[in-house]
Each structure stands twice: as structure tokens, then as C-alpha cells.
C-alpha atoms as an extended CHARMM CRD file, in Angstrom:
* protein
*
        73  EXT
         1         1  MET       CA             30.4230000000      -24.6520000000      -25.5120000000  PROA      1               0.0000000000
         2         2  PRO       CA             32.3700000000      -22.5340000000      -28.0060000000  PROA      2               0.0000000000
         3         3  ARG       CA             35.5310000000      -20.8590000000      -26.7410000000  PROA      3               0.0000000000
         4         4  ILE       CA             34.1630000000      -17.3030000000      -27.2150000000  PROA      4               0.0000000000
         5         5  GLU       CA             31.1040000000      -18.0340000000      -25.0630000000  PROA      5               0.0000000000
         6         6  HSD       CA             33.2970000000      -19.6690000000      -22.4350000000  PROA      6               0.0000000000
         7         7  GLN       CA             35.5220000000      -16.5740000000      -22.2680000000  PROA      7               0.0000000000
         8         8  ARG       CA             32.4900000000      -14.2850000000      -22.0850000000  PROA      8               0.0000000000
         9         9  LEU       CA             30.9970000000      -16.3240000000      -19.2400000000  PROA      9               0.0000000000
        10        10  ARG       CA             34.3180000000      -16.1730000000      -17.4170000000  PROA      10              0.0000000000
        11        11  ARG       CA             34.4790000000      -12.3850000000      -17.7810000000  PROA      11              0.0000000000
        12        12  VAL       CA             30.9460000000      -12.0030000000      -16.4530000000  PROA      12              0.0000000000
        13        13  ALA       CA             31.8170000000      -14.1980000000      -13.4660000000  PROA      13              0.0000000000
        14        14  VAL       CA             34.9640000000      -12.1420000000      -12.7610000000  PROA      14              0.0000000000
        15        15  ALA       CA             32.9940000000       -8.8890000000      -13.0060000000  PROA      15              0.0000000000
        16        16  ALA       CA             30.3560000000      -10.2110000000      -10.5930000000  PROA      16              0.0000000000
        17        17  LEU       CA             33.0430000000      -11.3350000000       -8.1390000000  PROA      17              0.0000000000
        18        18  LEU       CA             34.7140000000       -7.9220000000       -8.2480000000  PROA      18              0.0000000000
        19        19  LEU       CA             31.4720000000       -5.9580000000       -7.9530000000  PROA      19              0.0000000000
        20        20  ALA       CA             29.9760000000       -7.9880000000       -5.0950000000  PROA      20              0.0000000000
        21        21  PRO       CA             32.1450000000       -6.4990000000       -2.2980000000  PROA      21              0.0000000000
        22        22  THR       CA             31.7490000000       -3.0070000000       -3.7180000000  PROA      22              0.0000000000
        23        23  ALA       CA             27.9790000000       -3.2490000000       -3.9370000000  PROA      23              0.0000000000
        24        24  GLY       CA             27.7180000000       -4.9680000000       -0.5710000000  PROA      24              0.0000000000
        25        25  LEU       CA             29.6460000000       -2.2310000000        1.2070000000  PROA      25              0.0000000000
        26        26  LEU       CA             28.5430000000        0.8860000000       -0.6620000000  PROA      26              0.0000000000
        27        27  TRP       CA             24.8190000000        0.3280000000       -0.1230000000  PROA      27              0.0000000000
        28        28  VAL       CA             24.9730000000        1.6270000000        3.4600000000  PROA      28              0.0000000000
        29        29  PRO       CA             21.2230000000        2.0490000000        4.1630000000  PROA      29              0.0000000000
        30        30  TRP       CA             20.8440000000       -1.7270000000        3.8490000000  PROA      30              0.0000000000
        31        31  TYR       CA             23.1330000000       -2.4680000000        6.7950000000  PROA      31              0.0000000000
        32        32  ALA       CA             23.0270000000        0.7780000000        8.8130000000  PROA      32              0.0000000000
        33        33  GLY       CA             21.2350000000       -0.7250000000       11.7850000000  PROA      33              0.0000000000
        34        34  ALA       CA             22.0000000000       -2.1400000000       15.1840000000  PROA      34              0.0000000000
        35        35  SER       CA             20.1350000000       -5.4120000000       14.8940000000  PROA      35              0.0000000000
        36        36  PRO       CA             20.6490000000       -8.2980000000       14.5390000000  PROA      36              0.0000000000
        37        37  ARG       CA             23.4820000000       -8.4100000000       17.0200000000  PROA      37              0.0000000000
        38        38  LEU       CA             26.2620000000      -10.9800000000       16.9610000000  PROA      38              0.0000000000
        39        39  THR       CA             27.7220000000      -11.5770000000       20.4390000000  PROA      39              0.0000000000
        40        40  GLY       CA             26.6610000000       -8.0570000000       21.4120000000  PROA      40              0.0000000000
        41        41  THR       CA             28.2100000000       -6.3660000000       18.3610000000  PROA      41              0.0000000000
        42        42  PRO       CA             25.7910000000       -4.2780000000       16.2760000000  PROA      42              0.0000000000
        43        43  PHE       CA             25.0460000000       -5.4470000000       12.7350000000  PROA      43              0.0000000000
        44        44  PHE       CA             26.6800000000       -2.3590000000       11.2170000000  PROA      44              0.0000000000
        45        45  TYR       CA             30.0960000000       -3.3980000000       12.5190000000  PROA      45              0.0000000000
        46        46  TRP       CA             30.0700000000       -7.1560000000       12.1070000000  PROA      46              0.0000000000
        47        47  TYR       CA             28.6190000000       -6.9180000000        8.5940000000  PROA      47              0.0000000000
        48        48  GLN       CA             31.5570000000       -4.7630000000        7.4650000000  PROA      48              0.0000000000
        49        49  LEU       CA             34.0280000000       -7.0060000000        9.2330000000  PROA      49              0.0000000000
        50        50  ALA       CA             32.5270000000      -10.0870000000        7.5720000000  PROA      50              0.0000000000
        51        51  TRP       CA             33.2800000000       -8.5370000000        4.1930000000  PROA      51              0.0000000000
        52        52  VAL       CA             37.0360000000       -8.5490000000        4.8880000000  PROA      52              0.0000000000
        53        53  PRO       CA             37.4780000000      -12.3080000000        4.3600000000  PROA      53              0.0000000000
        54        54  GLY       CA             34.5440000000      -12.2860000000        1.9250000000  PROA      54              0.0000000000
        55        55  SER       CA             36.3110000000       -9.7470000000       -0.2740000000  PROA      55              0.0000000000
        56        56  ALA       CA             39.5270000000      -11.7340000000       -0.0950000000  PROA      56              0.0000000000
        57        57  LEU       CA             37.7020000000      -14.8540000000       -1.2750000000  PROA      57              0.0000000000
        58        58  CYS       CA             36.0350000000      -12.9380000000       -4.1110000000  PROA      58              0.0000000000
        59        59  LEU       CA             39.3900000000      -11.5330000000       -5.2340000000  PROA      59              0.0000000000
        60        60  LEU       CA             41.0180000000      -14.9570000000       -5.0170000000  PROA      60              0.0000000000
        61        61  ALA       CA             38.2730000000      -16.5050000000       -7.1280000000  PROA      61              0.0000000000
        62        62  ALA       CA             38.4960000000      -13.6830000000       -9.7030000000  PROA      62              0.0000000000
        63        63  TYR       CA             42.2610000000      -14.1260000000       -9.8620000000  PROA      63              0.0000000000
        64        64  ALA       CA             41.9130000000      -17.8710000000      -10.3440000000  PROA      64              0.0000000000
        65        65  LEU       CA             39.4560000000      -17.3150000000      -13.1930000000  PROA      65              0.0000000000
        66        66  THR       CA             41.7730000000      -14.8830000000      -14.9750000000  PROA      66              0.0000000000
        67        67  ARG       CA             44.9530000000      -16.9790000000      -14.7380000000  PROA      67              0.0000000000
        68        68  LYS       CA             46.1710000000      -18.7000000000      -17.8420000000  PROA      68              0.0000000000
        69        69  ASP       CA             45.6320000000      -22.4430000000      -17.7730000000  PROA      69              0.0000000000
        70        70  GLY       CA             48.8730000000      -23.8320000000      -16.3570000000  PROA      70              0.0000000000
        71        71  ARG       CA             51.1190000000      -21.3830000000      -18.1900000000  PROA      71              0.0000000000
        72        72  ASP       CA             53.5190000000      -18.9320000000      -16.6080000000  PROA      72              0.0000000000
        73        73  PRO       CA             52.6500000000      -15.2300000000      -17.0170000000  PROA      73              0.0000000000
């Protein structure tokens, strides 16, 4: 795969990783309900709470994809 295509694919992956938490949390009508419940907690609350570590993982993956290969910044 040519280097330009590889860089483009990487940028698309980083953009998707950064947009996923935003899209998942800003589309409120999708998760604005009480069911399904998780240990008695309504879906609205546990869905948002699940995005906290999910967002951290997305940011970590985006950071790893944007780092230079083994070189110091």
C-alpha cells in the first residue's frame, strides 16, 4: 500500500475514533429511555457512564495512531 494511502487511512481511522464518542453522546433520543435496566439503573444513566471508559479508549487509540513511529516528538 503506498504511503499516501496509508496516511489517509490512518487519518480516517483517527477521525472515526474521535467522532464516535461525540456522536454516541449527542444523539440523545437514541438513549433517552429507562429500559433496558442494568442492576436497576435506567439505560439513560448507564449508557452515558459506559462512554467514560469508552471515550478514553477511543482517545488512546487515536493518540497511538497519530504518534510518530518510535521517534520522540
